[in-house]
C-alpha positions as CSV (number, residue, x, y, z in Angstrom):
1,M,8.3,-12.7,-3.9
2,N,11.2,-10.9,-5.0
3,H,13.8,-10.3,-2.1
4,A,15.3,-6.9,-0.9
5,T,18.5,-7.0,-1.9
6,D,21.3,-4.2,-1.2
7,L,21.1,-1.0,-2.5
8,P,24.0,0.2,-5.4
9,N,26.6,2.6,-4.1
10,G,23.7,2.8,-0.7
11,T,21.2,5.0,-2.3
12,I,17.9,4.7,-2.8
13,D,15.7,5.9,-5.8
14,A,12.3,7.6,-5.0
15,R,10.1,5.5,-5.9
16,Y,10.2,1.3,-5.8
17,G,7.8,-0.7,-7.8
18,I,7.3,-4.9,-7.3
19,R,4.9,-7.3,-9.2
20,F,4.0,-10.0,-7.4
21,T,1.2,-12.9,-7.0
22,V,0.2,-12.6,-3.2
23,G,1.0,-15.1,-0.7
24,E,1.1,-16.0,3.1
25,H,3.5,-14.1,3.4
26,S,3.8,-11.0,0.8
27,A,2.2,-8.7,3.1
28,R,5.1,-9.0,6.0
29,Q,8.1,-9.0,3.4
30,L,5.9,-5.8,1.4
31,R,6.2,-4.2,5.3
32,R,9.9,-5.1,5.6
33,I,10.1,-3.1,2.1
34,L,8.2,-0.3,2.6
35,K,10.0,0.5,6.0
36,A,13.1,0.3,5.0
37,Y,12.5,2.5,2.4
38,L,10.7,5.0,4.4
39,V,13.5,5.1,6.9
40,A,16.4,6.1,3.8
41,W,13.8,8.6,2.9
42,E,13.8,10.0,6.5
43,M,10.2,9.8,6.9
44,P,10.3,6.9,10.2
45,E,7.2,8.2,11.6
46,L,5.1,7.0,8.6
47,T,6.1,3.1,8.8
48,E,3.0,2.4,11.3
49,A,0.5,3.8,9.8
50,A,1.5,3.4,5.7
51,A,2.2,-0.4,7.0
52,L,-1.2,-1.3,8.8
53,A,-2.7,0.5,5.3
54,L,-0.9,-1.6,2.6
55,T,-1.4,-4.4,5.0
56,E,-5.0,-3.6,4.6
57,L,-5.0,-3.5,0.4
58,L,-3.1,-6.5,0.9
59,A,-5.9,-8.5,2.4
60,N,-8.6,-7.0,-0.1
61,V,-6.2,-8.5,-2.9
62,V,-6.3,-11.8,-0.9
63,R,-10.1,-12.1,-0.1
64,H,-10.9,-10.6,-3.4
65,V,-9.0,-11.5,-6.3
66,P,-9.1,-14.6,-7.5
67,D,-5.4,-14.9,-9.3
68,R,-4.2,-12.5,-6.5
69,R,-1.7,-11.1,-9.0
70,A,-1.1,-7.4,-7.8
71,A,1.9,-4.4,-8.2
72,L,3.2,-2.2,-5.7
73,L,3.8,1.1,-6.3
74,M,5.4,3.1,-3.6
75,L,6.7,7.6,-4.6
76,R,8.4,9.7,-2.3
77,R,7.0,12.9,-2.0
78,A,8.2,16.0,-0.6
79,N,5.2,16.3,1.8
80,G,5.6,12.0,2.5
81,V,4.5,8.7,0.6
82,R,1.7,7.5,-1.5
83,V,1.2,3.9,-2.2
84,E,-0.3,2.5,-4.6
85,V,-1.4,-1.5,-5.4
86,T,-2.8,-2.1,-8.7
87,D,-5.2,-5.9,-9.3
88,T,-6.7,-7.4,-11.2
89,C,-10.1,-7.1,-10.2
90,P,-11.9,-4.3,-11.7
91,R,-15.0,-4.1,-8.9
92,P,-14.3,-1.3,-6.6
93,P,-13.2,-1.1,-3.2
94,L,-16.0,-1.5,-1.5
95,S,-16.6,-0.8,2.7
96,T,-19.2,-3.8,4.2
97,A,-18.9,-2.7,7.8
98,V,-20.7,0.5,7.2
99,D,-24.0,-2.3,7.2
100,S,-23.3,-3.6,10.7
101,E,-21.3,-2.4,13.2
102,L,-20.3,-5.5,14.9
103,A,-19.1,-7.3,11.0
104,E,-16.0,-9.0,11.5
105,R,-14.9,-8.0,8.1
106,G,-15.6,-5.0,5.9
107,R,-13.9,-2.9,8.3
108,G,-9.9,-2.9,5.8
109,L,-10.9,0.9,4.0
110,L,-12.7,2.2,7.5
111,I,-8.8,1.7,8.8
112,V,-7.0,2.9,5.8
113,D,-9.5,6.2,5.7
114,A,-8.7,6.2,9.8
115,V,-4.5,6.0,9.5
116,T,-3.9,7.7,6.1
117,D,-4.1,11.5,5.0
118,R,-5.6,10.4,1.6
119,W,-7.3,7.4,0.0
120,G,-8.9,6.3,-2.9
121,W,-9.0,4.4,-6.1
122,H,-9.8,4.8,-9.8
123,P,-10.4,2.1,-12.8
124,L,-7.7,0.6,-15.0
125,P,-8.3,0.5,-19.1
126,G,-9.2,-3.0,-20.0
127,R,-9.1,-4.5,-16.1
128,G,-8.7,-4.1,-12.9
129,K,-8.2,-1.1,-10.5
130,T,-5.4,1.0,-8.7
131,V,-6.3,1.6,-4.6
132,W,-3.7,4.3,-3.2
133,F,-3.2,6.3,-0.1
134,E,-0.6,8.9,0.8
135,C,0.7,9.5,4.6
136,H,1.9,13.1,5.0
137,T,5.0,13.9,7.5
138,S,4.6,17.2,9.1
139,V,7.6,18.7,8.3
140,R,8.7,18.7,4.4
141,A,11.3,16.8,3.0
142,P,13.7,17.5,0.2
143,A,12.6,16.7,-2.7
């Protein structure tokens, strides 16, 4: 797992990307990076929802991707943030909680749907997929 470092000249780009193998502390570290970017992008009100959705997508990588390899891409938008998690598993993301209200697992995508403004996924040519979500601000941020 890479570590966040100081940004040159105090500037922050409109995007952040990293490739990694999901480990025990990956979600915690990636939530910290996400929060730092949202604060720098003047969108701290999105932190809670975006961090929860990111955690759920990473949990799906741990649970369903044998090699646990993934990539994270965060994109600043004029109206919020888009977060993408790409993994090496070609199977579509599915919610199994719809089968039983008492299910202990399978609620991750229901949570993502509840806390984000939009989410979806698309297969990648060859192997893998990207699952993404967007959280919008109530005020338009400068592009």
